[in-house]
N, C-alpha and C positions, 0 to 999 in steps of 0.2 A: 405319714410316711412318704418319703420323696418317691418320684418316679423318673424314669429315663426318658419318658416322653417329653420332648421339649415343651416349653411354655409358649413358644410360638405356633404351636400346634393346639391353641386353647379351642378351636372349633371341634375339635375330637377329644373332649376331655374324659368321656367315659369309656369303660372297658367294652361296653356293648357296641357303642359307635365304632371303635377301632376293629371289633371282631366283625361287624358287618361289612367294613371296608376290606378285611382280608378275605371274607368269604366271596364278596362281590368281585374282587380281583381274580380270585381262583376260578370262579364260575365264568367270568368273561373270557379267560383264557380257555377253558374247556369248550365254550361255545364257539369261539374262534377256530379251534382245531376242527371241532364237528362241523361247522358251516363250510370251512375252507376246503376240507376234503370231500364233502359232499356237493359242493356247488357245480364244479366242472363246467363253467360257462355260463351258468345262470345270473343274470345281472343283479336280480334282487338278492340272492344268496351271497353274491360277492360283496355287495354293498353292506349288508348286515355283518358279515364276517370282518369288513373294514371297521364298522362301527364298534363291534366288540373289541378289536384289536385297540383301537384308540381308547376305549374304556379301560382296557388292561393297562396301556401306557400311563393313563391319568392315576389309575390305582398304585402302579409302581412307583410313580413320582411322589404320590403322597405317603406311601409308606416309607419310601427313602428320606423324606423330609421329616417325617415323624420320628424317626429313630437316627437321625443324623448325629446327634450329640453323642449317643451311646456307642455308635459304631465307629466314629472316626476320632474321637479324643484318645490320646494315649493313656495307659493306665494311671499315670502320674495325676491326671485331671479328674479322674473318677474316684469315688470312694470305694471301700471293699465291696458293698452291695452292688454297686454299678459294674465292677470288673466281674464279680461272680454272675450277675444276670447276663452281661454279654457273653461270657464264657459258655455258660449253660445254653444259651440261645445257638450258638455256632455248634455246639456238641449235639443239641437235638436236631439241628438242620443236618448234620452230617449223618446222624442216624436215620432220619428220615429219608434222606437222598439214597442211602445205602439200601434201605428197604424197598424204596421205589425201582432202583435199578434191578434187584433181585426179581421183584414181581415182574418188571418189564422183560426180563431175560427169560423168566418162566413162560410168560405169556407168548414171547416169539417163538420159543421152542415148541410149545404146544400147537400154536398156530400152523408152524412150518410142518410138523408131524401130521397134523389132522386135516390140514388144508381148511380148517373152520376158523373164522375170525378174520379181522381186518389187519392187513400188514401194509406200510407204505409202499407204493408203486412208482408214484410220478414224482418229478422233482417238487412240485407244489406240496405234496404230502410230506416229503422229507423236509423242506423249509418250514413248513408250520410246526413239525415236530421239534426241530432244532430250535427255533425261536422260543417256543414254549419251555423247552428244556433250559435254555439260557436264562429265561426270566425265573424259572423256578429256583435254579441254583443261586441267582444273584439276590433274589428277594426273600428266600426263606428264612434266613436268620432275622431280618427285619420284621417278618411276619410274626416270627416267635415272640419277639420282643413286644411288639404291638398287642399281640394276643393275651400275654401273660402279665404285663404291667398293670398295677392297680389305676383306679381312677385318678385323675389329675384334679388336685383340690385347689380351687381358685380362691384367693383372698378375696373377701367382701368388704 
């Protein structure tokens, strides 16, 4: 079975390796938000948040590289399966983002009503959340493709 993961990405041939990359990417972003909002001037925590942000950038670049062929080629250069996989990935990403937005709005409403829970207060908090939201929106379709594609079979 052909895969939409490019052959130039032969260093990540198995689905398990790609799934670990996706999980690592999202964990680095979550850690970045947690550390950047909790640091407030602590040098070690700011440095750790910077390292997590760099790890997130590396993960982002790898995911974009892995799925470049399937995301950027026009439908005429992909077979029916490739077009279907790409369309399903964008559809799933849209549903996931819509669900995340609904949960975030519910959380914000509950936090405002009860006074319990964390809400962004400083420009640093808002900047971290906006950066993570932009990364999520731009990389989610690539993450879906990397997560669902079968193992890349290498010719021996």
